[in-house]
C-alpha angles and dihedrals in degrees: 000000000000091000092056092043095246094128136027118204127352131227115204115197113195145147112293092243093059101047100095105011096049114015103033094039094047091047090053092048096046100034110022091169092059116087118217133188128200108222099212133127130044120358088251092053091048094049092049090056093042090054094050105104094202092076120092099182129037119199121200138165123248095257092042089072090073091054096060102016097127093045091051090056088057091064108078091170086073096076103151132062131191115192118200113202093016090179090079084079095056092109132063106259143133092265091051090051090049093051092048089056093048094047092048090061092052127093090212129031128178129182128197126196138156091203116023091167106043097153113005138000089251088067087090094062099090093033090055088044085064102040105024105015094163091063097061130060120255094252131050093225092061090051092046090052091051094054106027139056118224110233097176139335094302109014128087131175127197119263116238093263097036098112093048091048091047092053089046092063089055094057137155089058144142111224131186125186120216087253090061094054103091097169129049118213120258120272110268122212121192138184120220119198112218122191 
């Protein structure tokens, strides 16, 4: 998309442990001409990197979004976001609210998850609110009532088609089951410097 001028700069949101050793390393190996920065450290350090026009991709952890949320919104050249482990946003929280605000300002948003429905089909509500907000109702209660049957005052069980309907709100998507994965990734060793 960058080569055909469809997007400007990319924001990658990922688990802290994968920022340098997975994302930045893989980006360098696959796209050595693309310059990336890991936005980690103090707010001042993060903002210095964010304001450096030489970077094409910014990599930040899930909770780091809250630290520089307002400043990110002031950078319209960052118009695409890729969220690794999207399922961390399955619950209503401040970080989910922050991510919704960031994603809403983007032209392109992608979410990646190995398990978008770890507990209940309704787990996709906030995730879809980030990636495909037009596919879910405004309120969680409405979504819950579409997918779940109320047993008593506090207990709900999934309707027969709940999982299919949950996956439908996350479309378009590419989905692989564990049976379709024929090759596991190579073992990764890493060295961590500790003071």
